[in-house]
N, C-alpha and C positions, 0 to 999 in steps of 0.2 A: 600659811599652810598648819595643818595640825600636826603637833609631834607626836611621835609613835609612842606609845604609853609603855612604860616599863614592865616586864613580866612580874608577878602574874597577873597584873591587870589587863593585860592584853587579852586574856580569856573572859573577862568581864565586859570589855569593849566589844569583842566579836558577840557576845550572847545578847548584850543591850542594843547592839547595832541591828543584828540579824531581827530582833523582835521588831524594831521600828521600821526596817526594811520590808520584810513580809506582809506586815499589817498595813502599810502604805500602799503596797501592791493590791491587797485584798480591797481596800476602800475605793482604790482607783478603778476598780472593775465596776463601780455603780456609774462611772460617767455615762451618761447617755440612757441609763436604765433606773435611775433613782424615781422614787414614787411622785416629787414634785421637784420643780427646778431649785427652789431655794435649797432643798436637800442634796442635790447634786452638787451645787457650790459649797454647802458646808462641808460634806464628806470629802470633796477634792481638796479643800484648804486643809483639814485634819491630815489628809494623806501626803499633803506638801509639807505641812510641819514635819510629820514623822520622817518623810524622806531627808529632809534637813538634818534631823537628829542622827539619823542612820549614817549620813555622809561623813559627819564629824566623828563619830564613834568608829566606823571601819577605817577611817584615816589614821585613827589612832593605833589601829592593828595592822596596817600594811596598805597596799594600794587598793582603793575604794572600789575601783572598776573590776580588778581581778578579783577581789573578794565577794563583790554582788554578782559577777556574771561568768566566772569561769570555775568556782567551786562545784564539786559533786554535791548531791544532796545530802549524804550522811556527813559531809563538813559543815552543814549549816546547824546551829544551835539554839534557835530561837524556841521559845515556848511552844507547845502543840496547840495552845489555845489560839495564838494568832493566826496560825495557818488554816484554821476550818474555813471551810467555804461561807460565803455571804449568807446564803440560805434566803428567806425572804426577809423584809424590813426589821422584823423583831428580831430575829437571829442576829442580824449585824448589829442591832443596840444592845443585846445582852452581852455579846462579845465586848463590845466597846465599853459597857459598863464595868464588866470585871477587869479588863485590862487598864483601862485609863485610870480607875480608881488606884489601882496597884502602882501603876507608873506615877501617878501625881504624888503619892504617899512616898515612893522611893526616891524621886528627885527632890522632893524638899527635904528630905533628911541628908542625902548627898549634897545639896546645895549650902548645907550650914557646916560641913566639914571643911578639910583643907586637902583632900585627896584628888587625885588627877580629873575626877569626874565632876569636881565642884563648878567649875566656870560653865561647862555645858548644862549641867542641872540648874544653876541659877537663871540661866536664860529660857530653858525649856519648861521649867516648871510654870512658867507664865501660860505658854502654849498649852500645855496639858490641864490646866485648870480649866480652860475652855472646852478641851475635849471631854473632861469628865463632867462639866456641867451639861453639856449638849446630850450626851448618854443619859444622865439622870433626868433631864427633862423629858425626853422621849420614853424613858421608862415608865414615868408617871403617867403621860398621856395615852400610852398604850394599854398599861396595866389596869388604869382607872377608866378606860374609854369603854368602848362598846364590848358586848360579850365575845364578840370575834377576836377583836384586839387584844382583849385579856388573856384568853386562851393561847393566842399565838405567842404573846410575851412569857407565859407561864410555861409552855414547851420550850421555848428557847433557853430560857433560865436554866430549865433542867437539864437539857440535852447538852450545855456546856458546862455544867457544873463541876463534872468529873475532871475537866482540865485545870481547874484552878489551884489546886494544891500544888502544883509544880512551881508556881510564881514564888513560892516560899521556901525552897530547895536552896542549900548554898551553892553560890557560885565563885569560883576561885577569883579573888582579886576584888571582890564585892563587899564591903566592910559595912554592913548595916546589921541592925538588930531585928533578924527576921522573926522572932517570935512576937516582938512589938508591933512589926509592920502587919504581920498576920492579924494579929487582934484588931488594929485600927481598920484595916480593910474589911473585916468581918463585920464589925460595928457600922460602918459607913454603908455597905452594901444591904446589910439587914435593914438599916433605917429606909433606905430608899425603896425597897420592896415592900416595906411595910406601909410606907406612904401611897405606893402604887397598888394597894390591896392584893399584893403578891405575897406567898410564903416562900421562905428560905428553903431552897430545894435540899432533898436527903440523899443520902448516899456518899460513898467514898470520894474524897478529893485528891487522893495519892495512893500511891502504892503499886498499881497495876503499871505495866510498861508502857501500855498506851496512853496514860495520862501522867507520866512523869521522867520521860527519856528524851525529850525533845533536846534538852541541854546536852545530851551523850550523842547527838546525831541520829537518833531514832524517831523517824516522823510518820505521820498518819498518812493513808493513801492519797487524800487530796493535795499534799504537798508537791509530789512528783509532776503532775500535770501544770500546776500553776509555775513551778520552777522553769519547766522547759519553754512555759510562754514567756516568761520573764527574761530568759537569757537567750531566746532566739535569734534576735536582731543581732546581738554583739557577737554571738557565736558564728553567725552566717557571714559577717563581714568583719573578721578579725582585722584590728589596725585601722578601720575606718575612721576619719575624721568629719566633723560637720561644719 
């Protein structure tokens, strides 16, 4: 059983746990709808990896089931990026490229430290390396593919760009060099987009509430319906066992 993290690490455990939980659910929505069977399996496996991370992190903050299924919308603190709808496959890949690059760099740094997140990060960084590689390979295939796939990938990268700045805002209890993390993230994403014959999107990445307040419990419109679906069974049958 995972020990409860000391405050203020609980705040960081909730934030990272919510990131993983919500993105896991989003990726799980592809089951039965992915463009090819192999991708249905791949996205399902990534979703399961993230769910495993979420369980550990939420357990550090309290009861994982209560935190996942009984909190109200404003109590969730995930990045607004991860709650965005799947859209078409290019949209999902762009979201995954942005987030998995950030998560891999973050966990790699946490794994080298001695803080409460080091054990989780040491194990999860290997999983997230695959998530990152999967997203990068699909970005290359779509960006440097047909005219249609290139345009879809370009639109997806542009649409999600405004949500990326929030990843590098301070989180209480998360002791990392955010400036260095952001610089490494920008360098990596730029290199992947260059190889995919795509340009780095322009425009602000932080500042507006709609692109920087997920950590404060302010979420975009698509999150409400997603949360209702995710919590429906547990709320309909409280106390049920399987």
